[in-house]
C-alpha positions as CSV (number, residue, x, y, z in Angstrom):
1,X,0.0,0.0,0.0
2,X,1.4,3.4,-1.0
3,X,1.5,6.4,1.4
4,X,-1.5,8.1,-0.2
5,X,-3.7,5.1,0.3
6,X,-2.5,4.7,3.8
7,X,-3.2,8.3,4.5
8,X,-6.7,8.0,3.2
9,X,-7.4,5.3,5.8
10,X,-5.7,7.3,8.6
11,X,-7.6,10.5,7.8
12,X,-11.0,8.9,8.4
13,X,-10.4,9.2,12.2
14,X,-6.9,10.8,12.7
15,X,-6.2,8.3,15.5
16,X,-3.0,6.3,15.8
17,X,-2.2,3.9,18.6
18,X,1.0,1.9,19.4
19,X,0.0,0.2,22.7
20,X,-2.9,-2.2,23.1
21,X,-3.4,-1.1,26.7
22,X,-4.7,2.3,25.4
23,X,-6.4,1.4,22.2
24,X,-9.1,3.8,21.0
25,X,-12.1,2.8,18.9
26,X,-11.5,2.9,15.1
27,X,-7.8,3.8,15.5
28,X,-4.9,2.7,13.3
29,X,-2.6,0.5,15.3
30,X,1.1,0.5,14.4
31,X,2.8,-2.7,15.4
32,X,6.1,-1.3,16.5
33,X,8.9,-3.5,17.7
34,X,11.1,-3.1,20.8
35,X,14.0,-4.8,22.4
36,X,11.8,-7.2,24.3
37,X,8.6,-7.4,22.2
38,X,7.3,-7.7,18.7
39,X,4.3,-5.5,18.0
40,X,3.2,-7.7,15.2
41,X,2.1,-10.3,17.7
42,X,-0.4,-7.8,19.1
43,X,-2.2,-7.1,15.9
44,X,-5.0,-9.5,16.5
45,X,-5.5,-8.2,20.1
46,X,-5.6,-4.6,18.8
47,X,-8.4,-5.5,16.4
48,X,-10.3,-7.2,19.1
49,X,-10.0,-4.1,21.3
50,X,-11.4,-1.8,18.7
51,X,-8.7,-0.8,16.2
52,X,-9.9,-0.5,12.7
53,X,-6.6,-1.3,11.0
54,X,-3.2,-2.7,12.0
55,X,0.1,-1.8,10.2
56,X,2.4,-4.8,10.4
57,X,5.7,-5.8,8.7
58,X,5.6,-9.6,9.2
59,X,3.3,-11.5,6.8
60,X,2.5,-14.3,9.3
61,X,0.4,-11.9,11.3
62,X,-1.8,-10.8,8.5
63,X,-5.6,-10.7,9.1
64,X,-7.6,-10.4,5.9
65,X,-9.3,-7.0,5.5
66,X,-7.8,-5.3,8.6
67,X,-4.0,-5.6,8.5
68,X,-1.7,-3.5,6.2
69,X,1.6,-5.2,5.4
70,X,4.6,-2.8,4.9
71,X,8.3,-3.2,4.8
72,X,9.0,-1.5,8.1
73,X,6.4,-0.3,10.5
74,X,8.5,2.4,12.2
75,X,9.6,3.9,8.9
76,X,6.0,3.9,7.7
77,X,4.9,5.7,10.8
78,X,7.5,8.3,10.2
79,X,6.7,8.7,6.6
80,X,2.9,9.0,7.3
81,X,3.7,11.7,9.9
82,X,5.6,13.8,7.4
83,X,3.0,13.3,4.7
84,X,0.3,14.4,7.2
85,X,2.4,17.4,8.2
86,X,2.7,18.5,4.5
87,X,-1.0,18.0,3.9
88,X,-1.9,20.2,6.9
89,X,0.4,23.0,5.8
90,X,0.3,24.6,9.2
91,X,3.2,26.5,10.8
92,X,5.3,24.2,13.0
93,X,7.5,25.4,15.8
94,X,10.4,23.1,16.6
95,X,12.0,23.2,20.0
96,X,15.1,21.5,21.4
97,X,17.8,22.2,23.9
98,X,19.6,20.7,26.9
99,X,17.3,22.2,29.6
100,X,13.9,23.8,29.8
101,X,12.5,22.6,26.5
102,X,9.4,21.0,28.0
103,X,8.5,24.0,30.2
104,X,9.2,26.4,27.3
105,X,6.9,24.2,25.0
106,X,4.1,24.3,27.6
107,X,4.4,28.1,28.1
108,X,4.3,28.7,24.3
109,X,1.3,26.4,24.0
110,X,-0.5,28.2,26.8
111,X,0.1,31.6,25.1
112,X,-0.8,30.5,21.6
113,X,-4.0,28.7,22.8
114,X,-5.5,32.0,23.8
115,X,-6.1,32.9,20.2
116,X,-5.3,29.8,18.1
117,X,-6.1,26.1,18.0
118,X,-2.6,25.1,18.9
119,X,-1.4,21.6,19.7
120,X,1.9,20.5,21.1
121,X,4.0,17.4,22.0
122,X,2.3,15.5,24.9
123,X,4.5,14.6,27.8
124,X,8.0,13.6,26.6
125,X,7.0,12.2,23.2
126,X,10.1,13.8,21.6
127,X,12.1,11.0,20.0
128,X,12.0,9.1,16.7
129,X,8.6,7.6,17.7
130,X,7.2,10.4,19.8
131,X,7.7,13.1,17.1
132,X,5.7,11.2,14.5
133,X,3.0,10.5,17.0
134,X,2.9,14.2,17.9
135,X,2.4,15.2,14.3
136,X,-0.3,12.5,13.8
137,X,-2.2,13.9,16.7
138,X,-2.7,17.2,14.8
139,X,-6.0,17.4,13.0
140,X,-7.5,19.6,10.3
141,X,-8.6,21.9,13.2
142,X,-5.0,22.5,14.3
143,X,-3.8,25.9,13.4
144,X,-0.2,25.9,14.9
145,X,1.8,22.9,16.0
146,X,4.6,22.8,18.5
147,X,7.0,19.9,18.4
148,X,9.6,19.1,21.1
149,X,12.6,17.3,19.8
150,X,14.9,15.4,22.2
151,X,18.2,13.7,21.4
152,X,21.2,12.1,23.0
153,X,23.3,11.4,19.9
154,X,24.5,13.2,16.8
155,X,22.2,13.3,13.8
156,X,19.0,12.7,15.8
157,X,17.9,16.3,15.7
158,X,18.7,16.4,12.0
159,X,16.5,13.4,11.5
160,X,13.6,14.7,13.6
161,X,13.7,18.0,11.8
162,X,13.3,16.2,8.5
163,X,10.2,14.5,9.9
164,X,8.4,17.5,11.3
165,X,9.8,20.2,8.9
166,X,9.6,23.2,11.3
167,X,9.0,26.7,10.0
168,X,10.4,28.2,13.2
169,X,13.0,26.8,15.6
170,X,14.2,27.5,19.1
171,X,17.1,26.0,21.0
172,X,16.7,26.8,24.7
173,X,20.4,26.3,25.6
174,X,23.4,24.1,25.3
175,X,24.2,22.4,28.6
176,X,25.9,19.3,30.0
177,X,23.2,16.8,29.1
178,X,23.7,13.4,27.5
179,X,27.5,13.9,27.5
180,X,28.0,10.1,27.0
181,X,26.0,10.0,23.8
182,X,27.1,13.3,22.4
183,X,30.7,12.9,23.3
184,X,31.2,16.0,25.5
185,X,30.1,19.6,25.6
186,X,31.2,20.3,22.0
187,X,29.2,17.3,20.8
188,X,26.1,18.7,22.6
189,X,26.4,22.0,20.8
190,X,27.0,20.2,17.4
191,X,24.1,17.9,17.9
192,X,21.5,20.4,19.1
193,X,22.5,23.0,16.4
194,X,21.5,20.5,13.8
195,X,18.1,22.4,14.1
196,X,19.9,25.6,13.0
197,X,21.3,23.7,10.0
198,X,17.9,22.5,8.9
199,X,16.4,26.0,9.3
200,X,19.2,27.6,7.3
201,X,19.0,25.0,4.5
202,X,15.3,25.5,4.2
203,X,15.3,29.3,4.5
204,X,13.3,29.2,7.8
205,X,13.7,31.3,11.0
206,X,15.2,30.7,14.4
207,X,14.4,32.5,17.6
208,X,17.5,33.0,19.6
209,X,18.5,34.2,23.1
210,X,20.8,37.2,22.4
211,X,22.4,36.8,25.8
212,X,23.8,33.4,24.7
213,X,27.0,34.0,22.7
214,X,27.0,30.5,21.4
215,X,23.6,31.0,19.8
216,X,24.7,34.3,18.3
217,X,27.8,32.7,16.8
218,X,25.9,29.7,15.3
219,X,23.2,31.8,13.7
220,X,25.2,34.6,12.2
221,X,24.2,33.5,8.7
222,X,20.6,32.5,9.6
223,X,17.4,34.4,9.6
224,X,16.8,35.1,13.3
225,X,14.5,36.8,15.7
226,X,15.9,37.8,19.1
227,X,13.9,37.1,22.3
228,X,12.1,40.1,23.7
229,X,14.3,42.3,26.0
230,X,11.4,44.1,27.7
231,X,11.2,41.6,30.5
232,X,12.8,42.0,33.9
233,X,12.8,40.0,37.1
234,X,11.0,41.6,40.0
235,X,11.1,38.7,42.5
236,X,12.0,35.0,42.7
237,X,10.5,34.1,46.0
238,X,8.6,32.0,46.4
239,X,7.6,32.2,42.7
240,X,9.1,34.1,39.8
241,X,7.6,37.5,39.1
242,X,8.6,39.5,36.1
243,X,7.7,42.8,34.5
244,X,6.6,42.8,30.9
245,X,5.7,46.1,29.2
246,X,5.3,47.7,32.7
247,X,2.9,45.0,33.7
248,X,3.5,42.4,36.4
249,X,3.3,38.7,35.6
250,X,3.0,36.6,38.7
251,X,4.0,33.1,37.7
252,X,3.8,29.7,39.4
253,X,7.3,28.9,38.3
254,X,10.3,28.6,40.6
255,X,13.7,30.0,39.8
256,X,15.2,32.9,37.9
257,X,16.3,30.4,35.2
258,X,12.7,30.3,34.0
259,X,13.0,34.0,32.9
260,X,14.4,32.9,29.5
261,X,11.6,30.3,29.1
262,X,9.1,33.1,29.7
263,X,10.9,35.3,27.2
264,X,10.6,32.7,24.6
265,X,6.9,32.2,25.1
266,X,6.3,36.0,25.1
267,X,8.4,36.5,22.0
268,X,6.7,33.7,20.0
269,X,3.4,35.0,21.2
270,X,4.1,38.5,20.0
271,X,5.3,37.0,16.6
272,X,1.8,35.5,16.2
273,X,0.0,38.6,17.3
274,X,-1.2,37.4,20.8
275,X,-2.4,40.4,22.8
276,X,-0.5,41.5,25.8
277,X,-3.5,40.7,28.1
278,X,-3.7,37.1,26.8
279,X,0.1,36.6,27.1
280,X,0.0,37.7,30.7
281,X,-3.1,35.6,31.6
282,X,-1.6,32.5,29.9
283,X,1.7,32.7,31.7
284,X,0.1,33.4,35.1
285,X,-2.3,30.5,34.6
286,X,0.4,28.0,33.8
287,X,1.2,25.5,36.6
288,X,4.2,23.1,36.2
289,X,3.5,19.4,36.5
290,X,5.3,16.1,36.1
291,X,7.8,16.8,38.9
292,X,9.2,19.9,37.3
293,X,9.9,22.6,39.8
294,X,6.8,22.0,41.8
295,X,6.4,23.7,45.1
296,X,4.6,21.3,47.5
297,X,3.5,22.2,51.0
298,X,3.6,19.3,53.5
299,X,2.7,19.2,57.2
300,X,6.1,20.2,58.4
301,X,8.2,20.8,55.3
302,X,8.1,22.7,52.0
303,X,9.3,20.7,49.0
304,X,10.8,22.0,45.8
305,X,10.3,18.9,43.6
306,X,12.5,19.0,40.5
307,X,12.9,15.3,39.9
308,X,11.8,14.9,36.3
309,X,15.4,15.1,35.0
310,X,18.9,16.3,35.9
311,X,22.2,17.0,34.3
312,X,25.2,19.1,35.6
313,X,23.9,22.3,34.1
314,X,20.3,22.1,35.3
315,X,21.5,20.9,38.8
316,X,23.8,23.9,39.2
317,X,21.1,26.4,38.3
318,X,18.7,24.6,40.6
319,X,21.2,24.9,43.4
320,X,21.9,28.6,42.7
321,X,18.2,29.3,42.9
322,X,17.8,27.2,46.1
323,X,20.8,29.0,47.6
324,X,19.1,32.4,47.1
325,X,16.1,31.4,49.1
326,X,16.0,32.7,52.7
327,X,14.9,30.0,55.1
328,X,15.9,28.8,58.5
329,X,16.6,25.3,57.5
330,X,17.4,24.3,53.9
331,X,18.1,20.7,52.8
332,X,19.1,19.6,49.3
333,X,18.6,16.0,48.3
334,X,20.4,15.3,45.1
335,X,20.2,12.1,43.0
336,X,22.5,10.8,40.3
337,X,22.7,12.5,36.9
338,X,22.5,9.9,34.2
339,X,24.1,9.5,30.7
340,X,27.4,11.2,31.5
341,X,29.6,8.2,30.6
342,X,33.3,8.9,31.3
343,X,32.4,12.3,32.6
344,X,30.2,10.9,35.4
345,X,32.7,11.0,38.3
346,X,34.1,14.4,37.6
347,X,30.7,16.0,37.1
348,X,29.2,14.5,40.3
349,X,32.3,15.5,42.3
350,X,32.0,19.1,41.0
351,X,28.4,19.2,42.3
352,X,29.5,17.9,45.7
353,X,32.3,20.5,45.9
354,X,30.0,23.3,44.8
355,X,27.5,22.5,47.4
356,X,30.1,23.1,50.1
357,X,30.2,26.8,49.0
358,X,26.5,27.4,49.3
359,X,24.2,28.5,52.1
360,X,22.5,25.2,52.3
361,X,22.4,23.6,55.7
362,X,22.4,20.0,54.7
363,X,23.2,18.3,51.4
364,X,22.2,14.7,51.0
365,X,23.4,12.7,48.0
366,X,22.0,9.4,46.7
367,X,23.0,7.1,43.9
368,X,26.0,5.0,42.9
369,X,27.7,7.9,41.2
370,X,27.4,10.3,44.1
371,X,28.4,7.5,46.4
372,X,31.8,7.5,44.7
373,X,32.5,11.1,45.6
374,X,33.8,12.6,48.9
375,X,30.4,13.8,50.0
376,X,29.9,13.7,53.7
377,X,26.4,12.4,53.6
378,X,25.7,9.9,50.8
379,X,23.6,6.8,50.2
380,X,24.3,4.2,47.6
381,X,20.6,3.8,46.7
382,X,17.2,5.1,47.4
383,X,16.3,2.3,49.8
384,X,19.1,3.3,52.1
385,X,18.1,6.9,51.9
386,X,14.6,6.0,52.7
387,X,15.7,4.0,55.8
388,X,17.6,7.0,57.1
389,X,14.8,9.5,56.5
390,X,12.2,7.2,58.0
391,X,14.4,6.7,61.1
392,X,15.3,10.4,61.4
393,X,12.5,12.4,59.7
394,X,13.2,15.9,58.2
395,X,11.2,18.6,60.0
396,X,10.5,22.3,59.4
397,X,12.7,22.5,56.4
398,X,12.7,23.8,52.8
399,X,13.8,20.8,50.8
400,X,15.1,20.7,47.2
401,X,14.7,17.3,45.5
402,X,16.7,17.1,42.2
403,X,17.7,14.0,40.2
404,X,17.5,12.2,36.9
405,X,14.3,10.5,35.9
406,X,15.7,7.1,36.6
407,X,16.3,7.9,40.3
408,X,12.5,8.4,40.8
409,X,13.1,10.8,43.7
410,X,9.4,11.8,43.7
411,X,9.1,8.7,45.9
412,X,10.3,10.9,48.7
413,X,6.8,12.6,48.7
414,X,5.6,9.5,50.4
415,X,8.0,9.6,53.3
416,X,8.6,13.3,53.9
417,X,5.8,15.1,55.8
C-alpha cells in the first residue's frame, strides 16, 4: 500500500495507537517492535480491542481485510507523519535544547492557545517515535503545531527535523546533558545545532537568546528573531515574578532560570500577534506538573520537587536558585545524573564540591555515582536513603529534590511530611 492510500485510511479518524493497553475505537494500530517485544504479535488483540486497521511488517500476522503489510512499521509511521504534516500545511515550531524545553513548550502552548487552536507534544514524546505520534495527533482543526525534539546522539535532531519540517525553531540552551551519547560539551552543541542547519538549508527562521554568545555565533548567517528584551525579574520568592511592558506577571514557576523560558513564550506569542493581556493571563495561569519545579507544602516541610530530570547544568542552576532562598533550614537531596559516561565521576564530584560553598544547611546525595564522591552524607541507593529519613524524619525544612528520571526521587513525597 502506498502512502497516499494509507493516509486516506488514517484521515478517516486521525487516530494512531501503538499500545494495546490504550487502544481507542477505530484507530490505526502500528505494530512497533522493541528490544523485548514484537508489536506484530499484538495485531489480533488490537483489532479485538477496537482498532480498525493494524500496520504490520511480518506476513505471518496478516488478518484479511484489517492488516496493512509494509516493509518497516516504524519507517512507515515516520513517513505517514511527514506526509500528514505536509498535507496540513500549518506552521510548525520546533523546540530542542539541553534544559527547559518542556517548560518552554508548555508556556508557548498556553500563550498560543489563547487565540489559536494550537497543539503540542504531549509529555515527553520527543524522539523518533514520539515526534511522528505528535504530528499525527494534529487534525484539520489544528492551526499551529509545537514539536519538542529530544536527542542524546549526533544526527538525531537532524532526522527529527526532516520528519516535522519546522518553520520556526528555538534552542533553549546548550548544557551538559547526555554527554555520554554526544561525546562531550562540544558534541552537545553540534548535535543540538542541527536544528539551525535545517532552518538555514530550508530558509526558515530561528528564535535566539541574544544573551547566549553560542547561539549568536551559530546563527550569524541565519534568519533570526531575538527574544524580547522588555522583560525583567521583579522577584524570585517563592515564585518568579517578572515585569513585561510595565505589567507584572506573577507566575507559578520557581527559579530565575525560568525567565528565559518566559521570554521565549512571550516572543513567539508576539510574533503570532497574541495580545498583551492574553500573554499575561496565559503565563500566570500555567502550573508546572510532572515533577518539574513543583512547590509542595507538606505538614512540616516545604518541598521543591524538580525530579523529572537532571544534568550538571540544570543541577547547578537549581542549586543557585535554592541558595538564594532565605529559610531557617534548607536541605538539598540530590540524586545521580544519568548518561554522563566517562564524565560521570568528575561532574558528580563538581556538584558535591560546589554544594560546600552554598548557604544550604544539609546536602544529601543518593545514587551509585554520588556514592563514589567525597560527599559527607551519601547513600548508595534510594532504599538506604529511605531508611535514614524514616528513622530520622526531616522537619520544618525547605527541601530541594533534584535528580535524573531514573532515580525516581518523587518517591520521597511518600516519606517526607
